[in-house]
C-alpha positions in Angstrom: 14.8 7.5 -22.3 13.4 10.0 -24.7 14.1 13.7 -23.9 10.4 14.7 -24.3 9.4 11.9 -21.9 12.0 13.0 -19.4 10.8 16.6 -19.6 7.2 15.5 -19.0 8.3 13.6 -15.9 10.1 16.6 -14.6 7.2 18.9 -15.3 4.9 16.7 -13.2 6.8 17.5 -10.0 7.2 21.3 -10.5 6.6 23.1 -7.2 6.3 19.8 -5.3 8.3 19.1 -2.1 11.5 17.1 -2.0 11.4 14.9 1.1 14.6 12.9 0.5 17.3 12.5 -2.1 20.5 10.4 -2.2 22.0 7.3 -3.6 20.0 4.1 -2.9 21.7 1.4 -0.8 23.5 -0.3 -3.7 25.0 3.0 -4.6 24.4 3.0 -8.4 21.1 4.8 -8.7 20.0 8.1 -7.2 16.5 8.6 -5.8 14.5 11.8 -5.2 11.3 11.4 -3.2 8.8 14.1 -4.1 5.4 15.0 -2.5 3.0 16.3 -5.1 -0.4 17.9 -4.7 -3.0 19.2 -7.1 -5.8 21.7 -6.6 -8.4 20.0 -4.4 -11.1 20.7 -7.0 -9.4 18.3 -9.4 -10.1 15.4 -7.0 -6.5 14.2 -7.6 -5.1 13.0 -4.2 -1.7 14.1 -3.0 1.0 11.5 -3.6 4.6 10.6 -2.8 6.6 9.8 -6.0 10.0 8.1 -6.3 12.1 9.4 -9.1 14.9 6.8 -9.6 17.7 8.2 -11.7 19.3 4.9 -13.0 23.0 4.5 -13.9 23.8 7.8 -12.1 27.5 8.5 -12.9 27.5 12.0 -11.4 25.6 13.6 -8.4 26.4 17.0 -7.1 24.5 18.7 -4.3 25.2 22.3 -3.3 23.4 24.5 -0.8 21.3 27.4 -2.0 21.0 28.8 1.5 23.1 31.9 1.8 26.2 32.0 4.1 24.4 34.7 6.2 21.4 32.3 6.8 23.7 29.3 7.4 25.5 31.3 10.1 22.2 31.6 11.9 21.2 28.0 11.2 23.9 25.9 13.0 21.9 25.4 16.1 20.9 21.7 16.4 17.4 22.7 17.6 16.7 23.8 14.0 16.9 20.1 12.9 13.6 19.5 14.7 10.5 21.6 13.7 9.1 21.7 17.2 12.3 23.1 18.8 13.3 25.2 15.8 10.2 26.9 14.5 10.6 30.0 16.7 14.3 30.4 16.3 16.1 32.8 13.9 17.5 30.6 11.2 16.7 28.0 8.5 14.4 25.4 10.1 15.9 22.2 8.7 13.3 20.2 10.7 10.5 20.9 8.2 12.0 17.8 6.5 11.3 18.9 3.0 12.4 21.5 0.4 10.2 23.3 -2.1 10.9 22.1 -5.6 11.2 25.6 -7.0 12.4 26.9 -9.4 12.2 23.2 -10.4 13.9 20.5 -12.4 15.3 21.1 -15.9 17.2 19.2 -18.5 20.7 20.6 -19.2 20.8 20.9 -23.0 23.8 19.6 -24.9 25.6 18.5 -21.7 29.3 17.7 -22.2 29.3 15.1 -19.3 26.2 13.4 -20.7 27.8 13.3 -24.2 31.0 11.9 -22.8 29.1 9.1 -20.9 26.9 8.3 -23.9 30.0 7.8 -26.1 31.8 5.7 -23.4 29.0 3.3 -22.7 26.9 3.4 -25.9 23.7 4.2 -24.1 22.0 7.7 -23.8 22.8 9.8 -20.8 21.2 13.0 -19.6 22.0 15.8 -17.2 19.3 17.2 -15.0 19.4 20.1 -12.6 17.0 20.1 -9.7 16.7 23.3 -7.8 15.0 23.7 -4.4 14.8 26.5 -1.9 17.8 24.9 -0.1 19.7 22.6 -2.5 20.9 22.7 -6.1 21.3 19.2 -7.4 22.9 18.1 -10.6 22.6 14.5 -11.8 24.0 12.7 -14.9 22.2 9.4 -15.5 20.8 7.2 -18.3 17.3 6.3 -17.4 14.5 7.5 -15.1 11.9 5.3 -13.4 9.0 7.1 -11.7 6.8 5.1 -9.2 4.1 6.1 -6.9 5.1 5.2 -3.3 1.7 5.8 -1.7 -1.0 8.3 -1.5 0.2 11.0 0.9 -0.3 9.9 4.5 -0.9 6.3 3.6 1.3 3.6 4.9 2.8 1.2 2.3 1.6 -2.3 2.6 4.2 -5.0 3.2 
């Protein structure tokens, strides 16, 4: 994947909402599901996009929630929006994280260079920062697919 093409794909989800991230069931590729919206005047409908980071050799996720907030966010009622919305702590039950400050390519990444040399295909490192997670991925290719328009059920 070309770096400029990768950057364009990352720019498209700036300030979106991450609804899920993790390895897919066969455990080679890593997916990030992002809800994106545009100004209503554009006529572009909201959508859920699947970013599939293929041949993912490294995935690291670290919290960006401070220890002080974590200390107030251990109550299991915070994992459900209805029971946690009025409590003092991070409401995990909103079930999404704001994709801000966003996703960036790590320039001249030593791990990406190492994997490129070892496998003979290009690898990239990307950092995805949200209001609750800091995610770092090293992968070779990215596939972006529209899951559905927001609120629409996928057809079987």
